[in-house]
MIZA-957226 format. One record per residue (C-alpha): x, y, z; residue number from 0. Coordinates in steps of 0.05 Angstrom, whole numbers. Layout:
<rs>
r c1:X c2:Y c3:Z num:NUM;
...
</rs>
This chain:
<rs>
r c1:2778 c2:2354 c3:-816 num:0;
r c1:2796 c2:2327 c3:-747 num:1;
r c1:2745 c2:2287 c3:-709 num:2;
r c1:2719 c2:2310 c3:-642 num:3;
r c1:2747 c2:2274 c3:-581 num:4;
r c1:2700 c2:2221 c3:-555 num:5;
r c1:2701 c2:2241 c3:-482 num:6;
r c1:2714 c2:2315 c3:-480 num:7;
r c1:2689 c2:2357 c3:-421 num:8;
r c1:2625 c2:2377 c3:-457 num:9;
r c1:2607 c2:2303 c3:-466 num:10;
r c1:2619 c2:2290 c3:-392 num:11;
r c1:2575 c2:2350 c3:-373 num:12;
r c1:2519 c2:2324 c3:-417 num:13;
r c1:2526 c2:2254 c3:-388 num:14;
r c1:2524 c2:2279 c3:-316 num:15;
r c1:2465 c2:2324 c3:-334 num:16;
r c1:2425 c2:2266 c3:-362 num:17;
r c1:2441 c2:2222 c3:-302 num:18;
r c1:2408 c2:2275 c3:-260 num:19;
r c1:2348 c2:2279 c3:-307 num:20;
r c1:2361 c2:2352 c3:-324 num:21;
r c1:2348 c2:2387 c3:-390 num:22;
r c1:2400 c2:2433 c3:-419 num:23;
r c1:2354 c2:2492 c3:-402 num:24;
r c1:2349 c2:2469 c3:-330 num:25;
r c1:2424 c2:2461 c3:-322 num:26;
r c1:2436 c2:2529 c3:-354 num:27;
r c1:2389 c2:2560 c3:-302 num:28;
r c1:2419 c2:2522 c3:-243 num:29;
r c1:2490 c2:2539 c3:-263 num:30;
r c1:2478 c2:2610 c3:-289 num:31;
r c1:2514 c2:2590 c3:-353 num:32;
r c1:2482 c2:2620 c3:-415 num:33;
r c1:2440 c2:2567 c3:-451 num:34;
r c1:2477 c2:2577 c3:-517 num:35;
r c1:2544 c2:2570 c3:-483 num:36;
r c1:2523 c2:2505 c3:-449 num:37;
r c1:2495 c2:2474 c3:-512 num:38;
r c1:2557 c2:2492 c3:-553 num:39;
r c1:2602 c2:2465 c3:-497 num:40;
r c1:2565 c2:2399 c3:-494 num:41;
r c1:2570 c2:2392 c3:-569 num:42;
r c1:2644 c2:2407 c3:-568 num:43;
r c1:2636 c2:2468 c3:-612 num:44;
r c1:2671 c2:2511 c3:-560 num:45;
r c1:2717 c2:2488 c3:-504 num:46;
r c1:2695 c2:2489 c3:-432 num:47;
r c1:2725 c2:2547 c3:-394 num:48;
r c1:2745 c2:2538 c3:-321 num:49;
r c1:2687 c2:2584 c3:-301 num:50;
r c1:2636 c2:2542 c3:-339 num:51;
r c1:2665 c2:2477 c3:-312 num:52;
r c1:2662 c2:2501 c3:-241 num:53;
r c1:2591 c2:2528 c3:-249 num:54;
r c1:2566 c2:2463 c3:-278 num:55;
r c1:2602 c2:2422 c3:-225 num:56;
r c1:2568 c2:2462 c3:-170 num:57;
r c1:2500 c2:2455 c3:-203 num:58;
r c1:2509 c2:2380 c3:-214 num:59;
r c1:2538 c2:2372 c3:-144 num:60;
r c1:2601 c2:2336 c3:-166 num:61;
r c1:2674 c2:2354 c3:-160 num:62;
r c1:2708 c2:2393 c3:-215 num:63;
r c1:2755 c2:2335 c3:-226 num:64;
r c1:2696 c2:2290 c3:-243 num:65;
r c1:2673 c2:2339 c3:-297 num:66;
r c1:2744 c2:2343 c3:-325 num:67;
r c1:2755 c2:2268 c3:-323 num:68;
r c1:2813 c2:2270 c3:-273 num:69;
r c1:2855 c2:2234 c3:-256 num:70;
r c1:2873 c2:2213 c3:-327 num:71;
r c1:2880 c2:2140 c3:-309 num:72;
r c1:2902 c2:2110 c3:-377 num:73;
r c1:2960 c2:2160 c3:-383 num:74;
r c1:2980 c2:2150 c3:-310 num:75;
r c1:2984 c2:2075 c3:-322 num:76;
r c1:3023 c2:2084 c3:-386 num:77;
r c1:3073 c2:2130 c3:-352 num:78;
r c1:3076 c2:2084 c3:-291 num:79;
r c1:3055 c2:2140 c3:-246 num:80;
r c1:2992 c2:2107 c3:-218 num:81;
r c1:3033 c2:2059 c3:-175 num:82;
r c1:3068 c2:2118 c3:-140 num:83;
r c1:3004 c2:2147 c3:-110 num:84;
r c1:2989 c2:2094 c3:-58 num:85;
r c1:3058 c2:2098 c3:-24 num:86;
r c1:3048 c2:2173 c3:-17 num:87;
r c1:2980 c2:2162 c3:17 num:88;
r c1:3012 c2:2111 c3:64 num:89;
r c1:3069 c2:2159 c3:82 num:90;
r c1:3018 c2:2214 c3:99 num:91;
r c1:2981 c2:2167 c3:145 num:92;
r c1:3038 c2:2155 c3:195 num:93;
r c1:3048 c2:2228 c3:212 num:94;
r c1:3030 c2:2220 c3:286 num:95;
r c1:3060 c2:2152 c3:302 num:96;
r c1:3127 c2:2178 c3:327 num:97;
r c1:3195 c2:2151 c3:306 num:98;
r c1:3196 c2:2088 c3:264 num:99;
r c1:3245 c2:2040 c3:298 num:100;
r c1:3263 c2:2010 c3:230 num:101;
r c1:3284 c2:2076 c3:200 num:102;
r c1:3352 c2:2109 c3:212 num:103;
r c1:3345 c2:2180 c3:185 num:104;
r c1:3403 c2:2219 c3:156 num:105;
r c1:3429 c2:2283 c3:187 num:106;
r c1:3383 c2:2344 c3:187 num:107;
r c1:3423 c2:2382 c3:135 num:108;
r c1:3422 c2:2322 c3:88 num:109;
r c1:3347 c2:2317 c3:93 num:110;
r c1:3340 c2:2391 c3:82 num:111;
r c1:3381 c2:2385 c3:18 num:112;
r c1:3336 c2:2328 c3:-5 num:113;
r c1:3275 c2:2372 c3:8 num:114;
r c1:3305 c2:2428 c3:-35 num:115;
r c1:3321 c2:2378 c3:-90 num:116;
r c1:3249 c2:2354 c3:-92 num:117;
r c1:3223 c2:2426 c3:-96 num:118;
r c1:3272 c2:2439 c3:-153 num:119;
r c1:3250 c2:2375 c3:-189 num:120;
r c1:3177 c2:2396 c3:-187 num:121;
r c1:3194 c2:2465 c3:-214 num:122;
r c1:3235 c2:2432 c3:-269 num:123;
r c1:3173 c2:2392 c3:-289 num:124;
r c1:3203 c2:2326 c3:-265 num:125;
r c1:3139 c2:2302 c3:-233 num:126;
r c1:3156 c2:2228 c3:-238 num:127;
r c1:3222 c2:2238 c3:-202 num:128;
r c1:3188 c2:2276 c3:-146 num:129;
r c1:3132 c2:2225 c3:-141 num:130;
r c1:3181 c2:2168 c3:-139 num:131;
r c1:3221 c2:2196 c3:-81 num:132;
r c1:3174 c2:2236 c3:-37 num:133;
r c1:3141 c2:2178 c3:0 num:134;
r c1:3205 c2:2148 c3:26 num:135;
r c1:3232 c2:2217 c3:45 num:136;
r c1:3168 c2:2233 c3:83 num:137;
r c1:3177 c2:2169 c3:123 num:138;
r c1:3249 c2:2187 c3:138 num:139;
r c1:3234 c2:2259 c3:155 num:140;
r c1:3175 c2:2239 c3:199 num:141;
r c1:3220 c2:2196 c3:242 num:142;
r c1:3274 c2:2250 c3:245 num:143;
r c1:3224 c2:2304 c3:265 num:144;
r c1:3194 c2:2263 c3:321 num:145;
r c1:3261 c2:2239 c3:346 num:146;
r c1:3296 c2:2307 c3:346 num:147;
r c1:3237 c2:2354 c3:358 num:148;
r c1:3274 c2:2413 c3:325 num:149;
r c1:3245 c2:2470 c3:286 num:150;
r c1:3289 c2:2451 c3:227 num:151;
r c1:3263 c2:2380 c3:228 num:152;
r c1:3190 c2:2400 c3:228 num:153;
r c1:3200 c2:2451 c3:172 num:154;
r c1:3237 c2:2399 c3:130 num:155;
r c1:3179 c2:2351 c3:139 num:156;
r c1:3131 c2:2407 c3:119 num:157;
r c1:3171 c2:2417 c3:55 num:158;
r c1:3164 c2:2344 c3:37 num:159;
r c1:3089 c2:2349 c3:50 num:160;
r c1:3087 c2:2408 c3:3 num:161;
r c1:3120 c2:2366 c3:-51 num:162;
r c1:3068 c2:2312 c3:-42 num:163;
r c1:3016 c2:2367 c3:-50 num:164;
r c1:3049 c2:2390 c3:-115 num:165;
r c1:3051 c2:2319 c3:-143 num:166;
r c1:2979 c2:2305 c3:-124 num:167;
r c1:2953 c2:2371 c3:-152 num:168;
r c1:2990 c2:2364 c3:-218 num:169;
r c1:2968 c2:2292 c3:-229 num:170;
r c1:2895 c2:2307 c3:-213 num:171;
r c1:2884 c2:2277 c3:-143 num:172;
r c1:2849 c2:2333 c3:-104 num:173;
r c1:2835 c2:2291 c3:-43 num:174;
r c1:2909 c2:2273 c3:-36 num:175;
r c1:2929 c2:2345 c3:-47 num:176;
r c1:2883 c2:2368 c3:9 num:177;
r c1:2910 c2:2314 c3:56 num:178;
r c1:2981 c2:2335 c3:40 num:179;
r c1:2964 c2:2407 c3:57 num:180;
r c1:2934 c2:2386 c3:124 num:181;
r c1:2998 c2:2350 c3:140 num:182;
r c1:3039 c2:2410 c3:118 num:183;
r c1:3000 c2:2455 c3:165 num:184;
r c1:3009 c2:2405 c3:222 num:185;
r c1:3085 c2:2405 c3:213 num:186;
r c1:3089 c2:2480 c3:202 num:187;
r c1:3053 c2:2494 c3:267 num:188;
r c1:3105 c2:2451 c3:304 num:189;
r c1:3159 c2:2491 c3:269 num:190;
r c1:3125 c2:2556 c3:290 num:191;
r c1:3135 c2:2590 c3:222 num:192;
r c1:3084 c2:2644 c3:207 num:193;
r c1:3109 c2:2652 c3:135 num:194;
r c1:3098 c2:2578 c3:122 num:195;
r c1:3030 c2:2587 c3:153 num:196;
r c1:3015 c2:2639 c3:101 num:197;
r c1:3041 c2:2593 c3:47 num:198;
r c1:2994 c2:2539 c3:72 num:199;
r c1:2934 c2:2585 c3:65 num:200;
r c1:2957 c2:2604 c3:-5 num:201;
r c1:2963 c2:2531 c3:-28 num:202;
r c1:2897 c2:2515 c3:7 num:203;
r c1:2863 c2:2572 c3:-30 num:204;
r c1:2888 c2:2542 c3:-96 num:205;
r c1:2852 c2:2477 c3:-81 num:206;
r c1:2787 c2:2516 c3:-74 num:207;
r c1:2803 c2:2554 c3:-138 num:208;
r c1:2808 c2:2488 c3:-175 num:209;
r c1:2742 c2:2466 c3:-145 num:210;
r c1:2707 c2:2530 c3:-165 num:211;
r c1:2693 c2:2551 c3:-93 num:212;
r c1:2716 c2:2623 c3:-102 num:213;
r c1:2684 c2:2653 c3:-41 num:214;
r c1:2719 c2:2604 c3:6 num:215;
r c1:2783 c2:2612 c3:-34 num:216;
r c1:2781 c2:2688 c3:-25 num:217;
r c1:2769 c2:2680 c3:49 num:218;
r c1:2831 c2:2636 c3:53 num:219;
r c1:2871 c2:2689 c3:16 num:220;
r c1:2848 c2:2740 c3:67 num:221;
r c1:2866 c2:2693 c3:124 num:222;
r c1:2934 c2:2680 c3:93 num:223;
r c1:2949 c2:2755 c3:89 num:224;
r c1:2929 c2:2762 c3:163 num:225;
r c1:2973 c2:2703 c3:182 num:226;
r c1:3033 c2:2735 c3:147 num:227;
r c1:3023 c2:2799 c3:187 num:228;
r c1:3046 c2:2759 c3:248 num:229;
r c1:3114 c2:2744 c3:215 num:230;
r c1:3175 c2:2789 c3:217 num:231;
r c1:3178 c2:2841 c3:163 num:232;
r c1:3228 c2:2804 c3:118 num:233;
r c1:3235 c2:2798 c3:43 num:234;
r c1:3210 c2:2726 c3:50 num:235;
r c1:3145 c2:2752 c3:80 num:236;
r c1:3136 c2:2803 c3:25 num:237;
r c1:3147 c2:2750 c3:-28 num:238;
r c1:3094 c2:2704 c3:0 num:239;
r c1:3047 c2:2763 c3:11 num:240;
r c1:3055 c2:2783 c3:-62 num:241;
r c1:3042 c2:2711 c3:-85 num:242;
r c1:2978 c2:2709 c3:-43 num:243;
r c1:2955 c2:2772 c3:-79 num:244;
r c1:2969 c2:2737 c3:-146 num:245;
r c1:2928 c2:2678 c3:-124 num:246;
r c1:2872 c2:2724 c3:-102 num:247;
r c1:2874 c2:2759 c3:-170 num:248;
r c1:2863 c2:2693 c3:-207 num:249;
r c1:2809 c2:2674 c3:-157 num:250;
r c1:2772 c2:2739 c3:-169 num:251;
r c1:2783 c2:2735 c3:-243 num:252;
r c1:2752 c2:2666 c3:-248 num:253;
r c1:2694 c2:2691 c3:-206 num:254;
r c1:2688 c2:2748 c3:-257 num:255;
r c1:2700 c2:2801 c3:-204 num:256;
r c1:2743 c2:2848 c3:-245 num:257;
r c1:2752 c2:2903 c3:-193 num:258;
r c1:2778 c2:2855 c3:-140 num:259;
r c1:2823 c2:2819 c3:-190 num:260;
r c1:2856 c2:2883 c3:-213 num:261;
r c1:2864 c2:2907 c3:-141 num:262;
r c1:2901 c2:2843 c3:-123 num:263;
r c1:2944 c2:2850 c3:-186 num:264;
r c1:2961 c2:2922 c3:-168 num:265;
r c1:2983 c2:2904 c3:-98 num:266;
r c1:3025 c2:2846 c3:-124 num:267;
r c1:3058 c2:2892 c3:-174 num:268;
r c1:3075 c2:2942 c3:-119 num:269;
r c1:3107 c2:2887 c3:-76 num:270;
r c1:3144 c2:2858 c3:-135 num:271;
r c1:3176 c2:2926 c3:-149 num:272;
r c1:3204 c2:2922 c3:-78 num:273;
r c1:3228 c2:2849 c3:-79 num:274;
r c1:3251 c2:2843 c3:-150 num:275;
r c1:3255 c2:2774 c3:-181 num:276;
r c1:3253 c2:2723 c3:-125 num:277;
r c1:3250 c2:2658 c3:-163 num:278;
r c1:3275 c2:2612 c3:-107 num:279;
r c1:3242 c2:2643 c3:-46 num:280;
r c1:3196 c2:2585 c3:-27 num:281;
r c1:3202 c2:2566 c3:-101 num:282;
r c1:3144 c2:2613 c3:-118 num:283;
r c1:3180 c2:2649 c3:-176 num:284;
r c1:3150 c2:2714 c3:-149 num:285;
r c1:3172 c2:2780 c3:-180 num:286;
r c1:3154 c2:2828 c3:-236 num:287;
r c1:3153 c2:2772 c3:-288 num:288;
r c1:3104 c2:2731 c3:-248 num:289;
r c1:3059 c2:2792 c3:-241 num:290;
r c1:3059 c2:2801 c3:-317 num:291;
r c1:3046 c2:2727 c3:-327 num:292;
r c1:2988 c2:2728 c3:-278 num:293;
r c1:2959 c2:2789 c3:-314 num:294;
r c1:2953 c2:2745 c3:-376 num:295;
r c1:2918 c2:2692 c3:-335 num:296;
r c1:2871 c2:2740 c3:-300 num:297;
r c1:2849 c2:2773 c3:-365 num:298;
r c1:2835 c2:2704 c3:-394 num:299;
r c1:2794 c2:2686 c3:-333 num:300;
r c1:2754 c2:2750 c3:-343 num:301;
r c1:2741 c2:2727 c3:-415 num:302;
r c1:2782 c2:2786 c3:-440 num:303;
r c1:2820 c2:2740 c3:-487 num:304;
r c1:2842 c2:2795 c3:-536 num:305;
r c1:2872 c2:2836 c3:-479 num:306;
r c1:2905 c2:2773 c3:-452 num:307;
r c1:2940 c2:2761 c3:-518 num:308;
r c1:2960 c2:2834 c3:-521 num:309;
r c1:2989 c2:2828 c3:-451 num:310;
r c1:3040 c2:2777 c3:-477 num:311;
r c1:3072 c2:2830 c3:-522 num:312;
r c1:3142 c2:2845 c3:-496 num:313;
r c1:3136 c2:2794 c3:-440 num:314;
r c1:3205 c2:2763 c3:-432 num:315;
r c1:3214 c2:2701 c3:-389 num:316;
r c1:3279 c2:2701 c3:-349 num:317;
r c1:3327 c2:2644 c3:-364 num:318;
r c1:3325 c2:2619 c3:-292 num:319;
r c1:3250 c2:2615 c3:-289 num:320;
r c1:3222 c2:2547 c3:-269 num:321;
r c1:3202 c2:2504 c3:-328 num:322;
r c1:3137 c2:2486 c3:-293 num:323;
r c1:3117 c2:2560 c3:-292 num:324;
r c1:3138 c2:2570 c3:-364 num:325;
r c1:3096 c2:2510 c3:-385 num:326;
r c1:3035 c2:2536 c3:-347 num:327;
r c1:3043 c2:2605 c3:-378 num:328;
r c1:3044 c2:2578 c3:-449 num:329;
r c1:2982 c2:2536 c3:-434 num:330;
r c1:2946 c2:2600 c3:-412 num:331;
r c1:2971 c2:2638 c3:-473 num:332;
r c1:2947 c2:2581 c3:-519 num:333;
r c1:2877 c2:2585 c3:-489 num:334;
r c1:2873 c2:2660 c3:-501 num:335;
r c1:2900 c2:2653 c3:-572 num:336;
r c1:2849 c2:2599 c3:-588 num:337;
r c1:2791 c2:2641 c3:-564 num:338;
r c1:2814 c2:2699 c3:-608 num:339;
r c1:2818 c2:2654 c3:-669 num:340;
r c1:2894 c2:2650 c3:-671 num:341;
r c1:2892 c2:2575 c3:-683 num:342;
r c1:2962 c2:2564 c3:-709 num:343;
r c1:2993 c2:2609 c3:-655 num:344;
r c1:2953 c2:2572 c3:-602 num:345;
r c1:2980 c2:2505 c3:-625 num:346;
r c1:3051 c2:2532 c3:-624 num:347;
r c1:3040 c2:2555 c3:-553 num:348;
r c1:3017 c2:2485 c3:-535 num:349;
r c1:3081 c2:2459 c3:-566 num:350;
r c1:3120 c2:2508 c3:-522 num:351;
r c1:3083 c2:2484 c3:-460 num:352;
r c1:3102 c2:2413 c3:-477 num:353;
r c1:3174 c2:2431 c3:-492 num:354;
r c1:3183 c2:2467 c3:-426 num:355;
r c1:3154 c2:2413 c3:-381 num:356;
r c1:3126 c2:2352 c3:-418 num:357;
r c1:3105 c2:2313 c3:-357 num:358;
r c1:3066 c2:2371 c3:-329 num:359;
r c1:3035 c2:2391 c3:-396 num:360;
r c1:3009 c2:2322 c3:-408 num:361;
r c1:2966 c2:2325 c3:-345 num:362;
r c1:2950 c2:2399 c3:-348 num:363;
r c1:2874 c2:2409 c3:-356 num:364;
r c1:2883 c2:2474 c3:-394 num:365;
r c1:2928 c2:2440 c3:-445 num:366;
r c1:2877 c2:2385 c3:-455 num:367;
r c1:2817 c2:2431 c3:-460 num:368;
r c1:2854 c2:2477 c3:-508 num:369;
r c1:2875 c2:2419 c3:-552 num:370;
r c1:2803 c2:2394 c3:-555 num:371;
r c1:2781 c2:2465 c3:-574 num:372;
r c1:2832 c2:2468 c3:-630 num:373;
r c1:2811 c2:2401 c3:-655 num:374;
r c1:2739 c2:2425 c3:-658 num:375;
r c1:2759 c2:2486 c3:-697 num:376;
r c1:2759 c2:2447 c3:-763 num:377;
r c1:2822 c2:2480 c3:-788 num:378;
r c1:2877 c2:2451 c3:-830 num:379;
r c1:2933 c2:2437 c3:-781 num:380;
r c1:3001 c2:2404 c3:-789 num:381;
r c1:3015 c2:2331 c3:-779 num:382;
r c1:3049 c2:2349 c3:-714 num:383;
r c1:2981 c2:2369 c3:-687 num:384;
r c1:2956 c2:2297 c3:-693 num:385;
r c1:3021 c2:2273 c3:-663 num:386;
r c1:3009 c2:2319 c3:-603 num:387;
r c1:2940 c2:2290 c3:-595 num:388;
r c1:2967 c2:2219 c3:-595 num:389;
r c1:3016 c2:2240 c3:-540 num:390;
r c1:2961 c2:2269 c3:-497 num:391;
r c1:2919 c2:2206 c3:-500 num:392;
r c1:2844 c2:2195 c3:-497 num:393;
r c1:2828 c2:2270 c3:-498 num:394;
r c1:2843 c2:2268 c3:-572 num:395;
r c1:2817 c2:2199 c3:-589 num:396;
r c1:2780 c2:2200 c3:-656 num:397;
r c1:2713 c2:2170 c3:-670 num:398;
</rs>
């Protein structure tokens, strides 16, 4: 029998509840979470779903990241990622100071190539590589954009800001992610790119999704779709429009609004049939495959775990799909399998998530919550299960 983790999400919810002098019954009423669900979550008998986490965070008036224990500081220190965060913050702070006289930027096309390389690194799951390089490149691109004042320069800078958002979001720094997005919007406006404006609203909506603020997130999806209407009718616009619908589908699913979720999925499917697989258009991996993958996620968010598992039947991932998306997909599949009692299959999906993008999987909240849920299942699991827990860190620390 495997011991429960010492500081799983349920324990943190209970600790925060007691700090606010609330009973379990009171928190259940404030959060609209069923009393039995809350008690089992606090005890670690069932894992905390994103819906429950967000509901409790709102009721307790704390950020979702606080409930989830992010950022995972011990692992960040062990992986030497914590020291990379401050330089990114500093690079974001100099956005309006004009050219730095001590920086001699490279040619615009060279900086654009660097921006694409960073986007590719993130999609390959190489978070540390992106985090190590993005601050210096933001400094360089900031000077270049101010000195040259070209559309290309501003859009290149916006791309670097997007990478800083990706790094911050994946490592669990929501405040840094939001700041990165504000800078991205600032640069995109100077580049006068309506499609990038729609992208900004999509990424901004995702930050509200993580924080459980679904109404605001849905409003941002609507604003993003309206922004895209101002762009030329290109394939690029259709791809970003389709991705916004996918984001809206997950948003509605997590809010348990099935009709809206399925409507967004249907619209995304229609657009994907027009665009085909568009893996590298803004590195969104949009297309028929992503629609199918999001269907799995949406069904899981609606607590339709059996249907989510069924939706994986016949789902084939293209060879050129980003490893980061593959890893995220297997994390979602593992969650659905766990809730349907497919314990061994769920663990194998976690292994697949780690295999695809280990750096991302290690800091992925769904991976950690699912592992904690499997550990609480009191099933005989292979030695590799314990090894996986040691790799994750404190989430699996035994009593």
